[in-house]
Structure formats: structure tokens, C-alpha cells
C-alpha positions as CSV (number, residue, x, y, z in Angstrom):
1,X,-6.8,-12.8,-4.2
2,X,-10.0,-11.7,-2.3
3,X,-8.5,-13.0,0.9
4,X,-5.3,-10.9,0.3
5,X,-7.4,-7.8,-0.3
6,X,-9.3,-8.4,3.0
7,X,-6.1,-9.0,4.8
8,X,-4.6,-5.7,3.4
9,X,-7.8,-3.8,4.3
10,X,-7.7,-5.2,7.8
11,X,-4.0,-4.4,8.2
12,X,-4.5,-0.8,6.9
13,X,-7.4,-0.3,9.2
14,X,-5.5,-1.6,12.2
15,X,-2.4,0.5,11.4
16,X,-4.5,3.7,10.9
17,X,-6.4,3.0,14.1
18,X,-3.1,2.4,16.0
19,X,-1.7,5.7,14.7
20,X,-4.8,7.6,15.6
21,X,-5.3,8.6,12.0
22,X,-8.9,9.1,10.8
23,X,-8.2,9.3,7.1
24,X,-10.1,7.5,4.4
25,X,-7.8,5.1,2.6
26,X,-8.9,3.8,-0.7
27,X,-7.5,1.5,-3.4
28,X,-5.6,3.2,-6.2
29,X,-8.1,3.8,-9.0
30,X,-7.6,2.8,-12.6
31,X,-6.8,6.4,-13.5
32,X,-3.9,6.7,-11.1
33,X,-2.9,3.0,-11.1
34,X,-0.1,3.7,-13.6
35,X,1.5,5.9,-10.9
36,X,1.7,3.1,-8.4
37,X,3.5,-0.3,-8.5
38,X,1.7,-3.2,-10.1
39,X,0.7,-6.2,-8.1
40,X,3.3,-8.9,-8.4
41,X,6.2,-6.5,-8.7
42,X,9.2,-7.3,-6.6
43,X,10.7,-5.0,-4.0
44,X,13.7,-4.6,-6.2
45,X,11.5,-3.5,-9.2
46,X,9.6,-1.0,-7.0
47,X,12.7,0.6,-5.7
48,X,14.2,0.7,-9.2
49,X,11.1,2.4,-10.6
50,X,9.9,4.6,-7.7
51,X,13.1,5.1,-5.7
52,X,13.6,4.5,-2.0
53,X,10.5,4.8,0.1
54,X,10.2,7.5,2.7
55,X,9.3,5.0,5.4
56,X,9.7,1.2,5.6
57,X,7.5,-0.5,8.2
58,X,8.8,-3.8,9.4
59,X,7.1,-7.0,8.3
60,X,4.3,-8.2,10.5
61,X,2.2,-11.4,10.5
62,X,2.4,-14.7,8.8
63,X,2.8,-14.5,5.8
64,X,4.9,-11.4,6.5
65,X,3.4,-8.1,5.2
66,X,5.7,-5.2,4.7
67,X,4.6,-1.6,4.1
68,X,6.6,1.0,2.1
69,X,5.3,4.6,2.3
70,X,6.0,7.0,-0.5
71,X,4.9,10.6,-0.8
72,X,1.7,9.9,-2.8
73,X,1.0,6.2,-2.1
74,X,1.7,3.2,0.1
75,X,2.8,-0.2,-1.1
76,X,2.0,-3.5,0.7
77,X,4.2,-6.5,0.1
78,X,3.7,-10.2,1.0
79,X,7.3,-11.5,1.3
80,X,9.0,-9.5,-1.5
81,X,6.0,-9.1,-3.9
82,X,3.5,-6.2,-4.2
83,X,0.0,-7.3,-3.1
84,X,-1.6,-3.9,-3.1
85,X,-0.9,-0.2,-3.6
86,X,-3.1,2.6,-2.1
87,X,-3.1,6.3,-2.5
88,X,-2.3,8.4,0.5
89,X,-4.8,11.0,-0.7
90,X,-7.5,11.5,1.9
91,X,-10.3,12.0,-0.6
92,X,-11.2,9.4,-3.3
93,X,-10.6,10.7,-6.9
94,X,-14.4,10.5,-7.6
95,X,-15.0,13.1,-4.8
96,X,-12.3,15.7,-5.9
């Protein structure tokens, strides 16, 4: 599980660097975790519960990592399962 988190963090950093975005991305906190898909959920479950994403980034790497971007959060999948959800908010909840 730790290696998956490191992979996701590296992926997020590379994507943000490639887009020229200098935003702080942080893991969804426990207080807002109920508003994001749970790890292990399928793509079908996420779409059923949260609707179609605004943006779907194509899978990259091996294993394939896919990114779905919603208005308030981004979901990362390995194959068809959620491995991580992060808030799109630029400021961590503790700093609001």
C-alpha cells in the first residue's frame, strides 16, 4: 500500500509539473473522505455514485494508472480500482 501511495504522489507531482501548476495537492482528509470515492471502489461504482468525471486522463504506466477529475476532487485508479482520491482544493483543510 505504501508503494502505491508513493507512486500516486510521484504521478501527481509529475502531472502538476508538466501542466505548470504550482498548487499544493494533499490527500483527502478524514473529515472530507466521505465526499470522495473509497479505495478499492470500481470505476463503475465511482461513476454511479459521483457521476461522469469532468476530465478523464488516459492510463499511463505499468500497471496502468488512470485519473478522473471531478469539480472538487481527483480519483486515481489502478486498472479499474480506486487507489487514491485527492482534493482539488489548493489549501489543506487544517489551514482554512
